[in-house]
N, C-alpha and C positions, 0 to 999 in steps of 0.2 A: 247483548248489552241489553236491548230493549226488552227481551225477552224475560230476563233476570228482574228488570225494574217492574214488569206487569206482574210477575209471580209475588214478588215481595208487597206491590200494592194490594193484591187481592187477599194476601195474607193478612194484612194490616186490618183491611176492610171487614175480613171476618173475625178477627180478634176484637173491633171495635165493636161489631154487632152482637157477640156474645157476653160482652161486660155490659153492655146497655140493654139487658132485658129487665121486663120490668118487675115489681115487685110481686104483683099478682101472679106474673107467668112462674117466677121463681117458686113461688110458693105451691104452684099446681105441680111443677115437675119434681117437689121434693114430696108431694104427696102430703101436703099437711092440711089439717081439718081440725075444728073447733076452736079449741084455747091456744093451741100450738100455732095455728094459722094467723089467729088473731095477734098472738103475741109477735109473731115474726114481722105481718104488715105494720104493726105500731112502731118497732125499732127499726123497719126499712124506711118507714113515713120519716121517723125523727132524723135518719142520716141523709135521706134526702135533702131535707129542709135545711140541714146544716149545711150540707155540700152546696145547693141552691142559694142560698144567703151568702157562702162565700163568692160565689160567681157573679153574683148582683153587687157586691162590695168589689171584686175585680174590675169589674165593667164600670164602677162609680154611679151607681144608679141610685136614686132616692125617691120617695114618695110614692107615687101611684105607679109609676115605670118600675120601680123595685117590686111592690105590691103584685102588680101583674105579670111581671117576669118570674118572680119567686112562684107564684100559684101555677102558672102553666109548667113551670119547669117540675116542680113536687108532683103535679099531675101526671106529667109524663114518666116521671120516674116511677111513681105508684102504679099506674096503668090503668088510672081514672075511673 
């Protein structure tokens, strides 16, 4: 039972890590360059901003706390 639980936990962590790749890592993996890379990163940043704004709203953040949270969240998602 314990062994099964540990395996499930390891798989969950691996899946979470794979989904959490930054935009710049994804662009590199896709071997994007030039206009295609810029377009991909722009869309990825917009998507990250929307997701981070939603997270900030869910946490009921406002003012400077919301701005700080969103900035860090987007920076982490884009890959800085």
